[in-house]
C-alpha positions in Angstrom: 176.3 202.2 137.9 173.2 199.8 138.2 170.7 200.1 141.0 168.0 197.6 141.8 165.1 198.7 144.1 162.8 196.1 145.7 159.9 197.8 147.4 156.7 196.7 149.1 154.7 199.7 147.6 151.4 198.6 149.0 152.6 198.0 152.6 150.3 199.8 155.1 151.6 201.5 158.2 150.1 200.4 161.5 150.5 202.4 164.7 150.9 200.1 167.6 148.8 199.8 170.7 151.2 199.8 173.7 153.7 197.0 173.4 151.9 195.5 170.4 154.7 196.2 167.9 155.0 192.5 167.1 151.3 192.3 166.1 151.6 195.4 164.0 154.9 194.2 162.3 153.1 191.0 161.3 150.1 193.0 160.0 152.2 195.3 157.9 153.8 192.2 156.4 150.5 190.5 155.7 149.1 193.7 154.0 145.4 193.3 154.7 144.8 196.4 152.5 145.6 194.4 149.4 144.9 190.9 150.7 141.2 190.6 150.5 141.0 187.3 152.4 143.2 188.6 155.2 141.1 191.8 155.4 137.9 189.8 155.6 139.2 187.5 158.3 140.4 190.3 160.5 137.2 192.3 160.1 135.0 189.3 160.9 137.0 188.5 164.0 136.8 192.2 165.0 133.0 192.1 164.6 132.9 189.1 166.9 135.0 190.9 169.4 132.7 193.9 169.4 129.9 191.6 170.6 132.0 189.6 173.1 134.0 192.6 174.5 132.0 195.8 174.7 134.5 197.0 177.3 137.1 197.1 174.5 135.0 199.2 172.2 137.7 202.0 172.2 140.1 199.6 170.6 137.6 198.2 168.1 136.6 201.5 166.5 139.6 202.2 164.2 140.9 199.7 161.6 144.4 200.2 162.9 143.7 199.0 166.5 140.9 196.5 165.8 143.2 194.5 163.5 145.6 194.3 166.4 142.9 193.0 168.7 141.8 190.5 166.0 145.4 189.3 165.5 145.9 188.8 169.3 142.6 186.9 169.5 143.7 184.6 166.6 147.0 183.7 168.3 145.3 182.9 171.6 142.7 180.7 169.9 145.2 178.9 167.7 147.8 178.4 170.5 145.5 175.9 172.2 144.2 174.2 169.1 145.3 170.6 168.4 144.0 170.8 164.9 146.2 173.9 164.1 149.3 172.2 165.3 148.6 168.8 163.7 148.4 170.5 160.4 151.4 172.9 160.9 153.7 170.1 162.0 153.2 168.5 158.6 154.6 171.7 157.1 157.4 172.3 159.6 158.2 169.8 162.5 159.4 172.7 164.7 155.8 173.6 165.3 155.8 170.7 167.8 157.4 172.9 170.4 155.4 176.1 169.8 152.6 175.4 172.2 155.0 174.6 175.1 157.0 177.8 174.4 153.8 180.0 174.3 152.5 178.4 177.5 155.9 179.2 179.2 155.8 182.8 177.9 152.3 183.3 179.1 153.0 182.1 182.6 156.1 184.3 182.7 154.3 187.4 181.2 150.8 187.3 182.7 151.5 187.8 186.3 150.2 190.0 189.1 147.1 192.1 188.7 145.9 193.9 185.6 146.5 197.6 186.2 143.6 198.6 184.0 141.0 196.1 185.3 142.4 194.9 188.7 142.0 191.2 188.0 144.4 188.4 188.8 146.3 187.4 185.7 147.7 184.1 186.9 144.1 182.7 187.5 143.0 183.8 184.0 146.1 182.2 182.5 145.5 178.9 184.4 141.9 178.9 183.2 142.9 179.5 179.6 145.5 176.8 179.6 143.5 174.2 181.4 140.4 174.7 179.3 142.4 174.8 176.1 140.2 174.8 173.0 137.1 175.1 175.1 138.3 178.3 176.9 136.3 181.5 176.6 138.9 184.2 176.4 138.3 186.8 179.1 138.2 190.5 178.1 141.0 191.3 180.6 143.1 188.4 179.5 142.8 189.5 175.9 143.6 193.1 176.6 146.6 192.2 178.7 147.9 189.8 176.1 147.6 192.5 173.4 149.7 194.9 175.5 152.6 192.4 176.2 155.6 192.1 173.9 155.5 189.1 171.6 158.3 186.7 170.9 159.2 185.1 167.5 157.2 181.9 167.9 153.9 183.8 168.4 154.5 185.8 165.3 155.5 182.7 163.3 152.2 181.2 164.4 150.3 184.3 163.4 151.9 184.5 160.0 151.2 180.8 159.4 147.5 181.4 160.1 147.5 183.8 157.1 149.4 181.3 154.9 153.0 182.5 155.3 155.7 179.9 155.7 158.8 180.8 157.7 161.9 180.6 155.7 164.6 179.3 158.0 168.2 180.5 157.7 170.2 177.3 157.5 172.9 178.3 160.0 171.0 179.7 163.1 173.2 179.7 166.2 170.4 180.5 168.6 167.7 178.3 167.1 165.4 181.1 165.9 166.0 180.5 162.2 166.6 184.3 161.8 169.5 186.0 160.1 171.5 187.7 162.8 174.9 189.2 161.8 175.9 189.4 165.4 175.8 185.6 165.6 178.6 185.0 163.1 181.3 184.3 165.7 179.0 181.8 167.4 178.3 180.1 164.0 182.1 179.7 163.5 182.8 178.5 167.1 179.9 176.1 167.0 181.0 174.4 163.8 177.5 174.8 162.4 178.8 175.0 158.8 180.5 172.1 157.1 181.0 173.9 153.8 184.7 174.7 153.2 183.6 177.9 151.3 182.0 179.4 154.4 184.8 179.2 156.9 185.5 182.8 158.0 183.6 185.9 159.1 183.5 187.7 155.8 182.2 184.7 153.9 179.4 184.0 156.3 178.5 187.8 156.4 178.2 187.7 152.6 176.1 184.6 152.7 173.7 186.2 155.1 173.4 189.3 152.9 172.8 187.1 149.9 170.1 185.2 151.8 168.2 188.4 152.5 168.8 189.8 149.0 167.6 186.7 147.1 164.5 186.2 149.2 163.4 189.9 149.7 161.3 190.4 146.6 159.1 187.3 146.9 158.9 187.3 150.7 158.0 189.5 153.7 160.4 190.3 156.5 159.8 191.2 160.1 162.7 192.4 162.2 163.3 192.2 165.9 165.7 195.0 166.9 166.1 193.6 170.5 163.0 195.0 172.3 161.0 196.1 169.3 159.5 194.7 166.1 159.5 196.5 162.7 158.8 195.5 159.1 161.1 195.6 156.1 159.7 197.8 153.3 162.4 198.4 150.8 165.8 197.0 149.7 168.2 198.8 147.4 171.1 197.0 145.8 173.7 199.0 144.0 176.8 197.9 142.0 180.0 198.6 143.8 178.4 198.7 147.2 178.9 195.7 149.4 176.0 196.4 151.8 172.5 197.1 150.5 170.2 199.8 151.9 167.3 198.3 153.9 164.4 200.5 154.9 161.7 199.5 157.4 158.4 200.8 158.7 158.2 201.4 162.5 154.9 201.0 164.2 156.0 203.3 167.0 157.0 206.1 164.5 155.6 207.9 161.5 154.7 206.1 158.2 158.0 207.2 156.6 160.4 204.4 155.9 163.6 204.4 158.0 167.1 203.3 156.9 168.6 200.4 158.9 172.4 200.2 159.2 173.2 196.6 158.2 176.9 197.2 158.9 176.3 197.6 162.6 177.2 194.6 164.7 174.3 195.1 167.2 172.0 192.1 167.5 169.1 192.3 165.1 167.0 189.3 164.0 165.7 189.2 160.4 162.7 186.8 160.0 161.7 185.9 156.4 158.3 184.6 155.5 157.1 183.4 152.1 153.5 183.2 151.0 152.6 179.6 150.5 149.4 178.7 148.7 149.4 175.1 150.0 149.7 176.3 153.5 147.0 178.9 153.1 144.5 176.4 151.5 145.2 173.9 154.3 145.1 176.2 157.3 142.2 178.5 156.2 139.3 175.9 157.0 141.0 175.2 160.3 141.2 178.9 161.2 137.5 179.3 160.2 136.5 176.5 162.5 138.4 177.5 165.6 137.4 181.1 165.2 133.8 180.3 164.1 133.9 182.6 161.1 133.5 182.1 157.4 135.6 184.0 154.9 
């Protein structure tokens, strides 16, 4: 019986800051430990943050946490950059809506007072959004953003800044572009598929599995389990077994890979990203400019 193992052997394990599982899931996928350019970018941003935010020094000491601070800072700077989105919309027209979605999420998320610093978050959010590219990101605003759950569009933006193109599943019932086995009934009822060969539950299920299997080796996958983000680390295909074994790294757990049950019907979103050299070459000088770093 043949067995095929696809493993991200160099993938590091990041332990998340509170609620920063999305940032850590993306960082594990980016693998700064083997990607010299990504490592240099994160470290240079962290160095800037040490100067700008001495009050966050406890988060900037260890590699694990300072990369999360740097990643959050990157999203906030990129989310209000017209140059970033002008370029990304040439790669994927769906980036047209990302700024609006992030603004909505920030206004929904950043409310009340910061428990740690006792500052009004709505005022800081208004300042950030009104100033846009000219905004100086407040220490409190950055800290509170780091410690809020991220949604898929924020992580798609972060991955794009490192040169990873989102690989959209062609039949996405909820518009996320992710593979979600729990959405098969909605795909069928919504008549999203015109192919006569994909007209029942089992056929679509097999197509989803194949989409993951075919793209796993040359791509990176981050997974939303509902209220938590993790990163796919290993896929095992075995003759005679319909469902492969998928292992992931959990930023809230130990560094040991954990088996995910792909036969379960609970809602889990699988987001696949491919390294794209054209995207990386185009976005890097823009990232350097908006962050005022040179890598």
